[in-house]
Structures are given as C-alpha cells and as structure tokens.
C-alpha positions as CSV (number, residue, x, y, z in Angstrom):
1,X,112.8,-39.9,-63.5
2,X,113.7,-40.3,-67.2
3,X,111.8,-43.0,-69.1
4,X,113.8,-43.1,-73.2
5,X,111.2,-44.8,-75.2
6,X,112.8,-46.4,-78.2
7,X,111.8,-43.7,-80.6
8,X,113.6,-41.4,-79.3
9,X,116.9,-41.9,-80.5
10,X,117.2,-42.1,-84.7
11,X,120.6,-43.6,-85.1
12,X,122.7,-43.6,-88.2
13,X,123.9,-47.1,-88.8
14,X,127.7,-46.2,-88.3
15,X,126.6,-45.9,-85.2
16,X,126.2,-49.1,-84.0
17,X,128.7,-50.4,-81.1
18,X,130.8,-53.4,-81.3
19,X,132.2,-54.4,-78.0
20,X,133.3,-57.9,-77.2
21,X,130.1,-58.6,-76.1
22,X,128.0,-57.8,-78.7
23,X,125.5,-60.2,-81.0
24,X,124.3,-62.1,-78.3
25,X,120.9,-59.9,-78.3
26,X,119.9,-57.5,-80.8
27,X,117.6,-55.3,-78.6
28,X,119.9,-54.7,-75.8
29,X,122.9,-54.3,-78.2
30,X,120.6,-51.6,-80.0
31,X,119.5,-50.0,-76.2
32,X,122.8,-50.0,-74.9
33,X,124.2,-47.9,-78.2
34,X,121.0,-45.4,-77.1
35,X,122.1,-45.2,-73.9
36,X,125.7,-44.4,-74.5
37,X,125.1,-42.1,-77.3
38,X,122.6,-39.9,-75.5
39,X,125.0,-39.6,-72.1
40,X,127.8,-38.9,-74.8
41,X,125.4,-36.3,-76.6
42,X,124.2,-34.5,-73.6
43,X,127.8,-34.6,-71.1
44,X,126.1,-36.7,-69.0
45,X,129.3,-39.3,-68.6
46,X,132.8,-38.4,-67.4
47,X,134.8,-40.0,-69.9
48,X,133.9,-41.8,-73.4
49,X,130.5,-44.0,-72.3
50,X,130.6,-46.5,-75.3
51,X,131.2,-49.9,-74.3
52,X,131.4,-49.0,-70.5
53,X,129.1,-49.2,-67.8
54,X,128.7,-45.5,-67.6
55,X,130.8,-43.4,-65.5
56,X,128.3,-40.6,-64.9
57,X,127.9,-36.9,-64.2
58,X,126.1,-37.1,-60.7
59,X,127.7,-40.7,-59.3
60,X,129.4,-39.1,-56.1
61,X,125.3,-37.3,-54.8
62,X,123.9,-40.8,-56.2
63,X,125.7,-42.4,-53.7
64,X,125.2,-39.8,-51.1
65,X,121.7,-40.8,-51.8
66,X,122.4,-44.8,-51.6
67,X,123.3,-44.3,-48.3
68,X,120.7,-42.3,-46.7
69,X,118.5,-45.4,-47.0
70,X,118.1,-48.0,-44.4
71,X,119.1,-50.7,-46.7
72,X,122.7,-49.5,-46.7
73,X,122.6,-48.2,-42.8
74,X,121.9,-51.7,-42.3
75,X,123.9,-53.9,-44.4
76,X,127.8,-54.5,-42.7
77,X,129.1,-56.2,-45.4
78,X,128.7,-55.2,-49.3
79,X,129.4,-56.5,-52.8
80,X,130.1,-53.7,-55.7
81,X,131.1,-54.1,-58.9
82,X,134.6,-53.0,-60.1
83,X,133.5,-49.9,-62.7
84,X,134.3,-46.3,-62.3
85,X,130.7,-45.4,-62.0
86,X,130.5,-47.0,-58.0
87,X,133.7,-45.7,-57.4
88,X,132.4,-43.1,-55.2
89,X,129.6,-46.0,-53.8
90,X,133.0,-48.5,-53.0
91,X,134.8,-45.1,-50.7
92,X,131.7,-44.4,-49.3
93,X,131.2,-48.3,-48.0
94,X,135.0,-47.9,-46.5
95,X,134.3,-45.0,-44.9
96,X,130.9,-46.0,-43.1
97,X,132.9,-49.4,-41.7
98,X,131.9,-51.8,-43.9
99,X,133.6,-55.3,-45.3
100,X,133.3,-54.3,-49.1
101,X,133.5,-57.1,-51.8
102,X,134.7,-56.4,-55.1
103,X,134.4,-58.6,-57.7
104,X,138.0,-59.1,-59.6
105,X,137.6,-57.6,-63.4
106,X,136.4,-60.4,-65.8
107,X,136.5,-62.8,-62.9
108,X,139.9,-63.9,-64.1
109,X,141.4,-65.5,-60.9
110,X,140.0,-68.5,-58.8
111,X,139.9,-66.2,-55.8
112,X,137.3,-64.2,-57.8
113,X,136.5,-61.6,-55.0
114,X,138.7,-58.6,-53.2
115,X,138.2,-58.1,-49.6
116,X,138.8,-54.4,-48.9
117,X,138.4,-53.3,-44.8
118,X,139.1,-49.6,-43.6
119,X,141.1,-51.3,-40.8
120,X,143.3,-53.5,-43.0
121,X,143.7,-50.2,-45.5
122,X,144.4,-47.7,-42.2
123,X,147.5,-50.9,-41.6
124,X,149.0,-50.2,-44.9
125,X,148.4,-47.1,-44.7
126,X,146.5,-46.7,-47.6
127,X,143.8,-44.2,-48.1
128,X,140.0,-44.9,-48.1
129,X,139.8,-42.9,-52.0
130,X,142.6,-44.4,-53.4
131,X,141.6,-48.0,-52.4
132,X,138.4,-47.6,-53.7
133,X,139.9,-47.3,-57.7
134,X,139.7,-50.5,-58.6
135,X,143.0,-51.5,-60.0
136,X,144.3,-49.9,-56.5
137,X,141.8,-52.5,-54.6
138,X,143.2,-55.7,-56.3
139,X,146.8,-54.2,-55.0
140,X,145.9,-53.3,-51.3
141,X,143.0,-55.1,-50.9
142,X,143.1,-59.6,-50.2
143,X,142.0,-62.4,-52.7
144,X,139.5,-64.6,-50.6
145,X,137.8,-67.5,-52.4
146,X,133.9,-68.1,-51.9
147,X,134.6,-70.7,-48.6
148,X,136.4,-67.1,-47.2
149,X,133.7,-64.7,-47.7
150,X,131.1,-63.5,-45.3
151,X,127.1,-63.5,-46.0
152,X,126.8,-60.5,-47.9
153,X,123.6,-57.6,-47.1
154,X,123.5,-55.5,-49.8
155,X,124.8,-55.9,-53.6
156,X,125.7,-53.0,-55.6
157,X,125.8,-54.3,-59.3
158,X,126.4,-51.2,-62.5
159,X,123.9,-50.8,-65.1
160,X,124.0,-49.3,-68.7
161,X,119.9,-49.7,-68.7
162,X,117.7,-50.1,-65.8
163,X,113.9,-50.1,-65.9
164,X,111.3,-49.1,-63.1
165,X,110.3,-52.8,-62.8
166,X,113.5,-54.3,-61.9
167,X,114.6,-54.6,-65.4
168,X,118.8,-54.8,-66.1
169,X,121.3,-54.8,-68.7
170,X,125.2,-54.2,-67.9
171,X,128.0,-53.9,-71.4
172,X,126.2,-57.8,-72.2
173,X,129.5,-59.9,-71.0
174,X,127.1,-61.5,-68.1
175,X,129.4,-61.2,-65.7
176,X,127.0,-59.7,-62.5
177,X,124.5,-62.3,-63.3
178,X,127.6,-64.6,-63.2
179,X,128.5,-63.7,-59.4
180,X,125.5,-63.7,-58.6
181,X,124.4,-66.8,-59.1
182,X,127.9,-68.1,-57.5
183,X,127.5,-66.2,-54.5
184,X,123.8,-68.1,-54.8
185,X,125.0,-71.2,-54.8
186,X,127.3,-70.6,-51.9
187,X,124.7,-69.3,-49.9
188,X,126.5,-65.9,-49.7
189,X,123.4,-64.1,-51.7
190,X,120.2,-64.7,-50.1
191,X,116.5,-64.8,-51.9
192,X,115.9,-61.3,-50.1
193,X,119.3,-59.9,-50.4
194,X,118.7,-56.1,-52.2
195,X,120.3,-55.4,-55.1
196,X,121.0,-51.8,-56.1
197,X,122.1,-49.8,-58.8
198,X,123.4,-46.2,-59.5
199,X,122.6,-44.4,-62.6
200,X,122.2,-41.4,-64.2
201,X,117.8,-40.6,-65.5
202,X,119.2,-41.0,-68.7
203,X,120.4,-44.7,-68.3
204,X,116.2,-45.2,-66.8
205,X,114.0,-46.9,-69.4
206,X,110.7,-48.0,-70.2
207,X,109.9,-51.5,-69.0
208,X,109.2,-53.3,-72.1
209,X,112.9,-51.7,-73.7
210,X,114.6,-54.7,-70.7
211,X,112.5,-58.1,-70.9
212,X,114.8,-60.2,-68.4
213,X,115.1,-63.9,-69.2
214,X,115.3,-66.8,-66.2
215,X,119.2,-66.0,-65.7
216,X,118.9,-62.4,-65.0
217,X,118.8,-61.2,-61.7
218,X,116.6,-57.8,-61.4
219,X,116.8,-54.7,-59.7
220,X,115.1,-54.1,-56.3
221,X,116.3,-50.5,-55.9
222,X,117.3,-47.5,-58.5
223,X,119.4,-44.7,-57.0
224,X,119.9,-41.4,-59.3
225,X,121.6,-38.4,-57.5
226,X,117.7,-37.1,-57.6
227,X,115.8,-39.6,-56.4
228,X,115.3,-43.4,-55.3
229,X,112.7,-45.7,-56.9
230,X,111.8,-49.1,-55.3
231,X,111.2,-51.3,-58.2
232,X,109.2,-54.1,-56.1
233,X,110.4,-56.5,-58.9
234,X,107.8,-58.9,-59.8
235,X,111.0,-61.2,-61.8
236,X,111.7,-64.4,-60.2
237,X,115.0,-64.8,-58.6
238,X,117.3,-67.3,-59.6
239,X,118.3,-69.9,-57.2
240,X,121.9,-70.4,-58.8
241,X,124.3,-71.3,-61.9
242,X,121.6,-71.6,-65.3
243,X,124.1,-74.1,-67.3
244,X,121.9,-73.6,-70.0
245,X,122.6,-69.9,-70.4
246,X,126.5,-69.8,-69.8
247,X,128.3,-69.8,-73.1
248,X,131.6,-71.7,-74.5
249,X,133.5,-68.5,-74.3
250,X,132.0,-67.7,-70.6
251,X,133.7,-71.4,-69.6
252,X,136.3,-70.9,-71.7
253,X,137.7,-67.5,-70.2
254,X,136.4,-67.8,-66.2
255,X,138.3,-70.4,-64.2
256,X,135.8,-70.0,-61.1
257,X,133.1,-71.7,-63.3
258,X,135.3,-74.6,-64.9
259,X,135.6,-75.0,-61.2
260,X,131.6,-75.5,-60.5
261,X,131.5,-77.5,-63.8
262,X,133.9,-80.2,-62.8
263,X,131.7,-82.0,-61.2
264,X,129.3,-82.0,-63.8
265,X,131.7,-82.8,-66.8
266,X,133.0,-85.9,-64.3
267,X,129.3,-86.5,-64.0
268,X,128.6,-86.5,-67.7
269,X,126.0,-84.0,-67.6
270,X,128.2,-81.0,-69.4
271,X,126.6,-80.5,-73.0
C-alpha cells in the first residue's frame, strides 16, 4: 500500500492544475495535482491523468480482485461511475450477469442513469466489452429515472485519491456525492450499502490529507491490483441531499437537481 505524505512532492508553481472544479478547496486541489503528477511521472497512468479520474495501470487486475470479494459476488445490482478507470469493473459486472447502472456523465439528463444488462445487450447484438465503454453505454443502454431503478447492492465510485480510513476525493465536481445523495433520497442506497473504489497504490494517501465534510460519502473498501483494504470507516453517511453544500452552478447545470429543488422553491425555502 502506498501512503503518500504531503512532503512527498515539491511541485513548481507552474504545475498548478486548473480544471472546471478547482478553487473550492485549495488543499484538495493541491492533492489532486500531486496524485496526477505522480501517476504521470511514474508511468502508472493510461493516458493523461490530469483533470480526470485517472485510468491506471492494473485497473483490470483491480477489477478482478474486486470480483473475488463476497460483497461483489452477493450483489445483483451495481452502480458504477462512467470513467475509463472503472471500465474493467463495468465489463466484469456485465460478464457476471449483474444489472449495471452508470450515471450519465455530468448528470446532464433528467433520467440521469443508464441501465445495462447482458440480456439487453445480447438482444441488440452488442458486445459486453463494447458496451462497458461509457460513450457506447449511452447508445445501447436504457436511460432510467430514479422511480424506474432497482435497489442497489454495491456502489463503485471513481477517485483521484483515497485514504485507508475511507476518505476520498474525485475531480472536485461533487458528482459522486450528489448521485449517492439522490439515490439515498429514493431509498435505492441504504445506510449499509458498500461503497468501493478501484485505484492505483499511488492514489492512496494518509488519512489526514483527506478530511471529509458532512455531505461527503466515505469508502468502505479500496481495491488495487495488489490488495484489498477494508476501511471500517467511522465517517457518518449522509442521509440525503445537503442543500447547504450544493453550489449555484451545480443547481444551474444539473436538471434533476432543479427538479429536486422545485418543492423547496415553492415553499420559499430556497436561499
């Protein structure tokens, strides 16, 4: 297990990585840039990691290791992020006959999840390997609303960095936390639904570097190509949407959030 202390990197000021979501938490912005830099410098990423949930060397082996766990084998319905790093996880889920939900990138549709099953793909004569690629999944999968979804047994989230105590961060946009909060609102994710990530060892950092806020969803498991970490996290799980933490641009750009907010707006609770 790689635990990268804050003193590991000495980055020049020109290495500050700007994305659509920087500027909300300086410490996490710095951490993400450090992780992306480390992955690139050590040739541990597939493609350019900067600004992304990084696709990493060994992602296929991490997916195989995840599939060996009881939490995977017992799960019939899985929710997974659309990033390339988890492409092997999505493919494994479909190969294992599980119902797969993938979030629409950036939650740009009212029906913000795509449902995929091996049976539906077979009827369309689409290969599992092809459908596991996010852009193809949008073409061959079925867009579903929350009301049309089955309860989820296992959640896989993409991370830029993860900590052994369950702390995590993505790119900084907050999509994973919003998705989980909305799923919780509909009773599709429960207080004990396992949350897992697959990462490269270089993405695992000291606990102190990833403090969690009230709206953040912590990890229960971290899986790499080499090992499995059960976090036994003590972070409390959010009970649903935390409107105090939702940013104005999220409300503006995510249609389903505006629908969630409509009753509050009518009641005059929107600030």
